[in-house]
Phi, psi and omega in degrees: 000322181296323181292328177294318178294323178295318179296316178299317180297317179296318179298318180295321179296315180296313180296322180295321180291322184279317189253348183070033180290153180286159178297329180300327180301317183287341182263004181298147179288122181289343180257033182294162183280349179278123182244143178303136178088350179271148178299144181230137177295139180227154181297141183288346178258012176298137180305322178295322178294317181296321177293319179296321178296321179294319177296324176300313181294321178297319177296316179301313180299325179286339184262350183255159176263007180298143179281343180258151175280150173253156182219150178293131180253327181198133173262116183279323183206143180220137174235152175227143179225135179268109179210101183048047187122210180239136176244113178265135176241116189239137165253118187213167176244139176234149182227155179288138179256179177273353181276134177272150180299326183291341182276349180050042180285154173287135181299333178298332182266003183264132176264155177288151179300138174249345177289119185302327181285338181259347181295132177210134180230142176236145169262128186231149168243130178222155171239125183240122178264129182235128172244091188302322184287346175252359184053045184245132177233142171214151180238084183285338181232125176212110181236121181232147175213000000 
């Protein structure tokens, strides 16, 4: 066991010299609960999460017969998993906007409905697969209620 710690210490010294890693890196618990390939919680305002949320809404808009576009209103929870790219798992809310599908407006320029009879919100779970080096996005799972 002592030789394993010595090896770890030597590796940390070498990596610190080469990469300028912080001392905290070398003190990390080797038995942490985070395992490679397992989903990890990520901040809901992360740029990757926001792009995944937008792709979710675009898929939703393509699958509905509603005359208005929907837009992401809030991401409640986000997980990311590294598997042949990135797999984002999102719990989010989407709402109906004032933009009609026929106008092909950018969602960034669309405001949410304020008319009470037209207001509609859905809670959705989606999985978005992203392969950044191929600029490829897909939404294989989209469940809204």
